[in-house]
Residue, then its C-alpha position, 0 to 999 in steps of 0.5 A: m313092527k317095532w317102534f323106536n322113538q329114540f335115535i339108536d343103534i340097529s346096525s346089527y339088523p340086516g340089510v336095512v332099507v331106510a325111508l326118510g321123510t317127514f311123513d306128516g299125513l302119510h299120504v299117497g306120496h308117502q305110501m309109494i316112498i315106504s311101499r318102495a323100501i319095504e319091497l327092497a328089504k322083501q327083495s333082499g330078506g332085509t329090515s324096512v325102516v322108517f326114519t322121520f321125527s315125531n314132532h314137524p320140524i318147524s314147530v322148532i324152527d318157527p313154532d308159529r307157523c307150525p302145521l297141523l297135524l293130520m294124525t296121532e304118532k299112534e295113528k302112525e304106528r298102526f297105518l306102518s304096522a299094516m304096511g308091513l314095515d318092520i321098524f318105526m323110528a320117530i325121534p324128537f326134533t330138536n335145536d341140536f338136529l336143526h344144527l347138524s350139517p347135511t353131513a353130520f346128519l348122514e354121518a350119525l345116520v350110518s352110523n345108527l342104521k347103516p343102511a344098504h339103501i335109502v328112500v326118499g321122494p324128490n323134494y327131500t331134504f335134509g340138515y342145517k337149512g335144508e342144504g342137503t338135497s336128493s340128488m347130493l344123497q345120491k353121491m354121498g351113497q357112494a361114499y358112505g356105501f349105500e344106494t339111494h332110491v328117489a321116487a317118482k312125484v304122485k299126481v292125483k287128478g293133476k295135482l301133486a299130493s301134498s300134506t299142504l294140500i290136504r290141511r287145506c281140503i280139511g279146513d274148507g270141509d273137501v273130505e272127498q278131495a282129502a281121500m283122494y290125496l290120502g288113499r283114504p278116508f281123513s280120520m280122527d282117533g279119540i277117546v269119548i268123552h262126557g257131553d251134555s246129553r242133549g242129544r239123547q234128549l233130542g232122540f239122536p245119542t251122540a258119542n262126544i270125541a275128544i279132539p287132541p291139540g294139534m291136530a288138522v279138524p274139518a270144517d264146522g258142518v255135518y258129515a257123513v261118517k264112518v265109526v270104528v268101535g272096538g273093530v267094528t264099523y259102523g255108519g254115523v253122522a258127525n257134527m263139527g262145531l259150537n252147537p249153536t243151537f244151544g249157545g256153545k262156545e267150545h268146538r266138538l266133534e259130535v257122532f251120532i252112530f247108527d245101529f249102536t247099543g251100549t256105552l263108549y264113555d273113555q273108549e276110544i274109537k275111530v271116525l272117518f269122514f266121506s263126506r259134508i251134507r251141511g254147514e253148521v245152523k243155529f236152529r230157532n228150537p230143539q224141535e228144529l234141530a231134532a227134525q233136521i238131525a233125522m233128515d241128515v241120518q236119512q240123507v246119510r244112510q243114503f250116501f251110504s247104501s250107493p256103491n261103490r263108496l269109499q271103504 
């Protein structure tokens, strides 16, 4: 897959099929749109493209209301590549883009991409103040030479899959519910940094993960997780919070990885959240904390030993 961070001319590519959207979480609804674009491109021997913005448009329109990120651009690149996408074009949303009329935006898109097909969701809007709609796109396609496909809404257990709903689930610690709408466990990628070594002193050495700014994080508490290290997946227990037993004042993610030996400093790892098993508690002393961690480990091992866990 090719990844472009500028609005460049790819009109020389054959049979371009473009999926348009914010795609901030790549949830099951987003995946349906992108899968349809990939399918159409394969049918015609063409090129599948995702065109989106590297920053959320609200970060320019109203920065104080900008939603937390559900995944980094690097994570998106990996995910889309695994889906079989040909080109990922994620460009900065700027004040200039903000003021483009629907017609001006579409003319720029057609000039650079020359799409044969465009695939969008039913609520897709474009251009200044979101004045462009999917129905407008269908009408304009006749003049600009492309066919518009509007994907159906995707509901999970009667609720519309949306990034807003997923953020709420994650913020509440309901990572199992979030996984239903994402179609996969919520995950966080990060670099392992040096901590206070308290976990090692307690008999449970932990990897401390640097949390990228602006990312959505699960509610404080202890979670059943899986951890991907160098392509190998391990079970583990993660704590998100302040570490109140030791008077911590900075939110951090700490992970005890089952059956792992070695050092991880400065390595990137992926943590996948499967279930919140308890809230964060301030213990009277380190011994009580160590005893609770031992019980957490046992509970999580039992959790993953059950069949039919989401992989």
